[in-house]
C-alpha positions as CSV (number, residue, x, y, z in Angstrom):
1,M,62.2,-157.2,205.4
2,P,61.0,-160.8,205.6
3,D,62.1,-162.9,208.5
4,K,63.4,-166.4,208.2
5,A,60.4,-168.5,209.3
6,S,60.9,-170.9,212.2
7,T,58.1,-173.3,211.2
8,T,58.1,-176.1,208.7
9,P,56.7,-175.0,205.3
10,D,53.5,-176.6,204.0
11,A,54.0,-179.8,202.2
12,P,53.9,-179.5,198.4
13,P,50.8,-180.8,196.6
14,A,50.8,-184.4,195.7
15,E,50.5,-183.5,192.0
16,S,53.4,-184.8,189.9
17,D,56.1,-182.4,188.9
18,A,55.9,-183.7,185.3
19,S,53.7,-180.7,184.6
20,L,56.7,-178.4,185.5
21,P,59.4,-179.7,183.1
22,D,61.3,-176.4,182.8
23,T,61.4,-175.4,186.5
24,P,64.9,-175.6,188.1
25,I,65.7,-177.9,191.0
26,S,65.2,-175.7,194.0
27,Q,64.3,-175.8,197.7
28,G,61.5,-173.5,197.1
29,N,57.9,-174.5,196.4
30,R,58.0,-175.1,192.6
31,R,54.3,-174.1,192.4
32,F,54.7,-170.8,194.3
33,R,53.0,-168.1,192.2
34,Q,52.6,-170.7,189.4
35,N,49.7,-168.9,187.7
36,W,51.1,-165.4,188.1
37,P,52.5,-163.4,185.2
38,Q,56.2,-164.0,184.6
39,W,57.2,-160.5,185.8
40,A,55.2,-160.8,189.0
41,K,56.9,-164.1,189.9
42,Q,60.1,-162.1,190.5
43,L,58.5,-159.9,193.2
44,P,59.9,-160.5,196.6
45,R,58.2,-162.3,199.5
46,F,57.1,-159.7,202.0
47,R,56.8,-162.1,205.0
48,N,57.5,-165.6,206.2
49,F,60.4,-166.5,204.1
50,P,60.5,-170.3,204.1
51,P,63.1,-172.2,206.2
52,I,65.6,-174.7,204.9
53,D,64.0,-177.8,203.4
54,E,66.0,-180.5,205.3
55,S,64.5,-183.2,203.0
56,F,65.7,-181.5,199.8
57,Q,67.7,-183.7,197.4
58,L,69.5,-182.8,194.2
59,I,68.5,-186.1,192.8
60,D,65.2,-187.9,193.2
61,R,66.3,-191.4,194.2
62,Q,63.0,-193.0,193.1
63,K,63.4,-191.6,189.6
64,L,67.1,-192.6,189.7
65,D,66.1,-196.2,190.5
66,E,63.6,-196.1,187.7
67,L,66.2,-194.9,185.3
68,F,68.6,-197.6,186.4
69,R,65.9,-200.2,185.7
70,Q,65.2,-198.8,182.3
71,K,68.9,-198.7,181.3
72,G,69.6,-202.1,182.8
73,V,72.3,-200.8,185.2
74,N,73.7,-203.7,187.3
75,Q,73.0,-203.8,191.0
76,Q,76.6,-203.2,192.0
77,S,76.9,-200.0,190.1
78,A,73.5,-198.8,191.4
79,R,74.5,-199.6,194.9
80,R,77.7,-197.6,194.6
81,V,75.8,-194.6,193.4
82,H,73.4,-194.8,196.3
83,E,76.3,-195.2,198.7
84,D,77.8,-192.0,197.3
85,I,74.6,-190.1,197.7
86,E,74.2,-191.3,201.3
87,F,77.8,-190.2,202.1
88,M,77.3,-186.8,200.6
89,E,74.2,-186.2,202.6
90,Y,76.2,-185.0,205.6
91,E,79.5,-184.1,204.0
92,L,78.2,-181.9,201.2
93,L,74.4,-181.7,200.8
94,R,73.7,-180.2,204.2
95,L,76.2,-177.4,203.3
96,F,74.5,-176.9,199.9
97,R,71.1,-176.6,201.5
98,Q,72.4,-173.9,203.8
99,R,74.2,-171.9,201.1
100,D,71.3,-172.3,198.6
101,H,68.8,-171.1,201.2
102,D,71.0,-168.2,202.3
103,A,71.5,-167.1,198.7
104,S,67.7,-167.2,198.1
105,Y,67.1,-165.3,201.4
106,H,69.5,-162.5,200.5
107,Q,68.2,-162.4,197.0
108,N,64.8,-161.8,198.4
109,R,66.1,-159.0,200.7
110,Y,67.8,-157.3,197.7
111,R,64.6,-157.4,195.7
112,L,62.6,-156.2,198.6
113,F,64.9,-153.2,199.2
114,Q,64.7,-152.4,195.4
115,F,61.0,-152.6,195.5
116,W,60.7,-150.1,198.3
117,Y,63.2,-147.7,196.6
118,I,61.0,-147.8,193.4
119,I,57.8,-147.2,195.4
120,L,59.4,-144.3,197.4
121,A,60.9,-142.8,194.2
122,T,57.5,-143.0,192.5
123,V,55.7,-141.3,195.4
124,A,58.4,-138.6,195.7
125,T,58.1,-137.8,192.0
126,F,54.3,-137.6,192.2
127,I,54.4,-135.3,195.3
128,G,57.1,-133.2,193.6
129,G,54.8,-132.7,190.6
130,L,51.9,-131.7,193.0
131,L,54.3,-129.3,194.8
132,A,55.3,-127.6,191.5
133,L,51.6,-127.1,190.7
134,A,50.7,-125.9,194.2
135,L,53.2,-123.1,194.1
136,N,50.9,-121.1,191.8
137,A,47.5,-122.9,192.2
138,N,47.3,-123.4,196.0
139,P,50.3,-122.1,198.0
140,N,48.6,-123.3,201.3
141,L,49.4,-126.9,200.3
142,V,53.1,-126.3,199.8
143,P,54.1,-126.8,203.5
144,W,52.1,-130.1,203.6
145,L,53.6,-131.4,200.4
146,A,57.1,-130.4,201.5
147,F,56.5,-132.2,204.8
148,A,55.4,-135.3,202.8
149,E,58.6,-135.1,200.7
150,T,60.6,-134.9,204.0
151,I,58.9,-138.0,205.3
152,I,59.8,-139.9,202.1
153,A,63.4,-138.7,202.3
154,L,63.6,-140.0,205.9
155,A,62.1,-143.3,204.9
156,T,64.6,-143.7,202.1
157,T,67.5,-142.9,204.4
158,F,66.2,-145.4,206.9
159,I,66.0,-148.2,204.3
160,A,69.4,-147.3,203.0
161,A,70.8,-147.5,206.5
162,I,69.2,-150.9,207.1
163,S,70.5,-152.3,203.8
164,G,73.9,-150.9,204.4
165,R,74.5,-152.7,207.7
166,E,74.2,-156.1,205.9
167,P,74.3,-155.5,202.1
168,P,72.1,-158.1,200.5
169,L,73.7,-158.1,197.0
170,P,77.2,-159.3,197.9
171,L,75.8,-161.8,200.4
172,W,73.5,-163.1,197.7
173,M,76.3,-163.4,195.2
174,E,78.7,-165.0,197.7
175,N,76.3,-167.7,198.9
176,R,75.1,-168.4,195.4
177,R,78.6,-169.0,194.2
178,K,79.3,-171.4,197.1
179,A,76.0,-173.2,196.5
180,E,76.8,-173.7,192.7
181,F,80.3,-174.9,193.4
182,L,78.9,-177.4,195.9
183,R,76.4,-178.5,193.4
184,R,79.1,-179.0,190.8
185,E,81.2,-181.0,193.3
186,Y,78.2,-183.2,194.1
187,F,77.8,-184.3,190.5
188,R,81.5,-184.5,189.9
189,Y,81.9,-186.9,192.8
190,L,78.8,-188.9,191.8
191,A,80.1,-189.2,188.2
192,N,83.6,-190.1,189.4
193,L,85.2,-187.3,187.5
194,E,88.5,-185.5,188.2
195,P,89.9,-185.3,190.8
196,Y,88.1,-188.4,192.1
197,I,88.6,-190.8,189.2
198,E,91.9,-192.2,190.4
199,R,91.0,-192.5,194.0
200,T,89.0,-195.1,195.8
201,G,87.5,-195.8,199.2
202,Y,88.5,-193.7,202.2
203,E,90.9,-191.5,200.2
204,R,88.1,-190.5,197.7
205,Q,85.7,-189.7,200.5
206,Q,88.3,-187.7,202.4
207,L,89.0,-185.7,199.3
208,L,85.3,-184.9,198.9
209,S,85.1,-183.8,202.5
210,R,88.1,-181.5,202.2
211,R,86.9,-179.9,199.0
212,A,83.3,-179.4,200.3
213,A,84.6,-177.8,203.5
214,S,86.9,-175.5,201.4
215,I,84.1,-174.4,199.2
216,N,81.9,-173.7,202.2
217,R,84.7,-171.4,203.6
218,G,84.9,-169.6,200.3
219,D,88.0,-171.3,198.9
220,F,87.2,-172.7,195.5
221,P,89.5,-175.6,194.5
222,E,90.2,-176.4,190.9
223,M,90.3,-179.8,189.4
224,T,93.4,-180.8,191.5
225,E,93.3,-181.9,195.1
226,V,93.2,-179.2,197.8
């Protein structure tokens, strides 16, 4: 199982992301396994799972400013948007980074366990076939093949015991749900949609803080105030 790395990940290449128009906004390296076949990109990381990217942003502020200039957005409106982004850096975005990272980490654990189950099942089937042939062709091999099957069974039991102590699938789903609710709240606040549209100043900020904290705890508020 891959450990969460304690070192800072390598900086991404300076090449523009314009060549990756369809890749989702993610903390991960968007060029990781870029040239691999699509099915192989879904294989788990086997070691050095990357740590949280503390500089990750849901919106590229330079591109946002460029868009404002192109659309002729007045400075007051642009400043308000940037103030909202700065406020959410601590109140919401840090929580999103943690939940998004944890979801990816447990997703990788889940895929890693499934990978080993597939490998062990394949090897067990192969040895079982050899065992069936050896019963008539070479009985002296039967004890060794049976011993190999026992080792595989023990390895499968060991992996099942490890995964059962902290099941990755529910942790993956739980953290992903929290991350996506936090993402939604980020853009809802930024666009001044319900429940923020009729609130201003401190009251609006306080509402965002309460809703972000509730989502992080696993309570998912609806459009109304929590």
